N, C-alpha and C positions, 0 to 999 in steps of 0.2 A: 620325955625326951622329945624336943623339937624335931622337925621332919630333917632339916638341914643337917642336924648333928648327927641324926643315924645314918644319912647318906655320906657323911665326913667319915664316920667311924667305919662303914664298909670299905671306903676308898683306902682309909688307913690299913686295915686287916690285908686288904689285896696287895697293897705295896710292901707290907711286912712280909708276906709270904713270899712274894717274888725277891726281896733283898735274900731272905734265909735260904732259898730255893739253892740246890747245889747245880753247878754250871757243868753239863753232860754233853761229851762229844762222843760220837760213835764214829769208828771207821771200819771198813772192810774189804776185801778182796773182791771187786765187782763182776770179777769172771767166774766167781765159784757158785755152783748150785747148791744151796744149802739142805735142800729136799731129801737127800740121801743121810743125812746125818741124823741120827736117832739117839745115840747113847754117846755118854762123855765119862771121862774119868779125870779126876783131879792130880794134878801135876803137885801143885804147891800153893799153899797160902802162905803170904809173909807179912809181915809188918808186926803191930802191936799183938801180944799174945792173948790178950784179951779178947781181940776182935777175930780172931781165925775164925772160930767158929760160926760168930754170928754173920762174917761175910760170906761162908760158905751156904750157910742156913738161908740167908737172904737169896743167893744167887740158884741154889738148888731150888728153891720154890717158885722164882721167875721161869726157869727153864724147865720144870715139872710143868708149870700151867701151859708152857708150849709144847708139850708133848714129848720131851726129850726126857732120857731117863739115867741115871747115875748109877755106873757100874765101877765095882773095886779098880778094874785095871783093864786095857785094851778097848776101851770106848771108841765109836767112831772119831770122836774129837776129844781134845785134852785140853784142859783148862788152869790156868794159872792166873793168880790174883795178887795184888800187893796193894796194902794199905798204909798209907804214911801218917802218922799223927803231928808231926813236925816236920821242917823243912831239912831235908838229908839227901844225898846223892843216891840215886840208884843205879847201880851198874849191872849191866846185861853183857853177857859175854856169848856170842853164838858161835857155834863150831860147824865147819862144814867137811864131809867125807871123811869124817873120823870112825863112821861106822861104828855101831853097837848101842847106840841109844841118844838120848837127850842130852847128855853131859858130856863128859871125858871118858868114857868107858873103853873107849878102842883107841887103836893105835895107826898112824897111817900118815900119807900125805895129806893134812888138811889146813884149812885157814880158819883163824880165831879172829873175829870180830868184836871189839869191846865197845860199848857205847856208856856214858856217863851222863845221867839226866839230872837235874834238880827237880825234887817232887816237892811240892807245896804242901803247907798244912792242911791236914783234913782230905788227903787225895785218895782215890780209889782207883787202881787199873785193873781191869781185867782182859785177859787175852785168850782166845780161842784158837787152837791149833789143828790141823788136820793131823791125825795119830800117825798113819802110815807115813805121811809126806814129811811130817815135822815141819811145817810151814804153818806160818800164822795165817788166820782166815779173818778174823775179826777182833777189834780191840775197842772196849769201852773204857772212857776216862771220865772220872767224876771228880771235881774240885768242891771243896766245902762241904764233904760229907761228914767229917768227924769236927767237932768242937770243943772248946774247954770246958762244956756243959755236959757231961756225961748222960744225965737224965734224958736228953735231947737227941743224944747220937743214934740211938736205936733206932727211932723213927725217921730220922734223916738219911740213916744208911737203906732202910726200907725204901723211903720214896726216891732216893738216886737209883737203886738197883732196879726198881719198876720202872723209872724215865729211862734207864740203860738198856732195858730190854723190851721197851714197850713195841718197838717195829721188828723186832726178832723172831724168826731169822728171816733176813733180808729177802725180799724177793728177787727170784731170778731173772735177769734181762734177756735170757733167751727165749 
């Protein structure tokens, strides 16, 4: 193979890997010190039923590598993940002052806020909450994680989750 053809092939492969890479965005509460958080519990993984275990396993592996431990309930943090394999609305309702838990278990004078977002094809959203305070601490968002080629999806999911958690937990600013 001519020398220039080899360079072209390397550049082409680099370009293809960039195009096929998931777009990952991470945001978090910058005033939170993440060092006390060592355990987590899953709230819910929703989306395509074939993907719930795959999503959970990929995230468990990354958090385990960061020193976090999954516990069945009562973890320092609570996780929720949502994977969309087609464009669909995601409806989130947050309750305040209802007491008794994460959803609508209690009664009282509270406020409900509902947000509707359009989630693009192949999107994975991961939220980490402070369990006792029930406040969001961290959100990871990855687009193009799932494609129409199932044989490539597991690799894309693993790469996207690894990218999502590469700088996790965030360093304390204090």
